[in-house]
N, C-alpha and C positions, 0 to 999 in steps of 0.2 A: 841807924839813916831816916830821915826823916819817908814818910809815903806821899809816893806822884800827888801833882797836885791834876784831877781831874780840869779838863775847860776842857769846850764846848763854843764852834766854833757857830755865829761871826761874830773878831774874839772884839772891844771894844778899848779905847785907849786907858780906863779901869783895871782891866786884863792884861793887862800891859805893863804897866806899872809899880805891878803886885810881882811879876817874875821878874828872879837875880839866874845870876848866870849857877850854875853845878842842879838849876833847879829838874828833876826827872819831872815828866810831862808825862798824863796819859791825853789824847787827844782824840776829840767827840764832836763828827759833823760834818759836817762839805768839809769834803777838800781840795787845789785842782791842781793840775797837773801841770808842764813845759817849762822843759828841757833847750841848749841851745836855735836848733834853729824853728822855736816855734814862741821865743820873747823877738828875735827877729822881726821876726814875720809880726806874729802882736803891734812891736814899737810905731813898722816902716806902713799899718793901719792904723795905730792910732797921728800920728803923724799925717798922714792924708786925711780920716777922716773924721775926726778924735774918740775914732770909737774902740770900746774893746772889746775883746768873744766875749769877755763876762763884765762884770761889774766887781772888780778889785776892791769894791774897799768894804774891808772890815778882814776881809779874809786871807786866807796859807795857798801857796802855789810851793810842791812841792819838788821837788826836781832827781823827776825819777822816766823812767825807760822801761817799762813796764812789760814783758818778755808776752807770750798771747798764751790767756787762760786757758788753762785744758780741758774735758771736761763733768761740769761739778762746780768747776770754778769760778768767782767770781772773775777774781786779774793771776793773772802768770804774777810769774815772781819778783815783787818789787824793793828794792833797795835803793837804795840813795846815791843821785852823782854829782860827782863834786862840783862844790855850789861856789870857786871862785868863777868855771866856764859864763856864769849867767853875771858876776859884774860890774860888768859895762850896762846891766842894761831893767838894773836890782833899784840904782838909786829913785832915776823916775819911777818905779810901778811903787815907790813907797807916796812919792811926793804926789800918786794920784789914789792913795787908800791902799794901797799893802797890807798891812800888819805883820806877816810872817812866814820867813820860806824855810823850808824844808830838806839840809842839804847833808855831804861830810864834808872836813877839810875845814880851815880857816876862810876869814872874808876878806876884803885891806879891804885899805881905812876908807873909799868912799862911798863903800856899804853900810859901816863904820856907823857913819858921822854920821849917811842918811836913819841908818832906824834909828838913832839921839833926833836928829831934829824932827822927824814925821810918828818919834813913841811907833816902834816897832821889835822886836826880835829876831831872834836868827837859831835856830832849832835841828840840834845833830841829829840823826838820824844813825843810827847801830850799822858800821856798817859788814855784813862778812851773811847778811843774818834776810837775805833778800826772800824765799820761802816762809819764813814766820813772818816777815813782816806782815805780808799778804795774805795773810790770816786778823789780821787789822785794817783788812777793808770792805763792809758786807753790799758794797753798790759800784758797781766804774761802768759810764758814757760815753763815750767823745760825746763833746761839745763845736769841736774845733779842728781842722785840721785838718783831719785822714788822711788827706797828703799822704800826711806824714813818719805814717804809722807805728812806731812805737810813742814819737814825741809829740804825736797828736796830743790839742788841753781834754785831759778827765774830766768828768767832774765823779770825784769818792767822795767815797763818804768810808767813815775810820772808825771805826771802834772800839772807845780804848788803845789806839796809837802810838807807845813809848817811845818818850824823846826827850833832852833834855838841855839844855836851854845853854846855846854857846853864845850866843847874844843879848845883851840886854841893854837896857834905853841911857842902862848907868856908863855907858865904853865899859863896861865889863869884858871881856874876850878865855872865855875857859882856855882854851890855847897857849895865851901871852899865861896867864897863871898855872898851867900844866908844866911847860916849862918851867918856870917860875920855882914849882916848890922842885923841880927835876934838880937844875940847878944845885940845890942846894942840901942836895943828894949827894951828891956828887964831884962837890968841891970841898 
């Protein structure tokens, strides 16, 4: 098995072009959080003002609604949310320069097309290990929509946050590939 690739944000086209499905990645740097309610609010704000609460160019959005931090912690448990819930918003964000998202589960065809068109990737985070993932977040602050509670937009700083490339710019889909391998074994 290959060693994980260490990547630091912001992401560039060159970094994205080097990623293929199945690549294990250790993410470092700034990553933003947003889930359903924040996505809806962000894009409504963009339609009304032409602005977003943060510059998405080269950035990553992690689909997470973290639990409150306990004393001495930066953040509470921070496991991934099911990604396809954000799929109606994601292509527009990629058009505006977003380079990656992090979640769990598969993406819809419009998102996969947007990844190819706008040179972006989808990273899958490991589900079921939210408390462990939070240990790779070294800073967290709310930057927008505090009224949304856990769904507020946060600016996080990652240190070696583990993810896998699930969809790449070449049309690769780790979920489809996994199903093909399983079918070969079972048939």
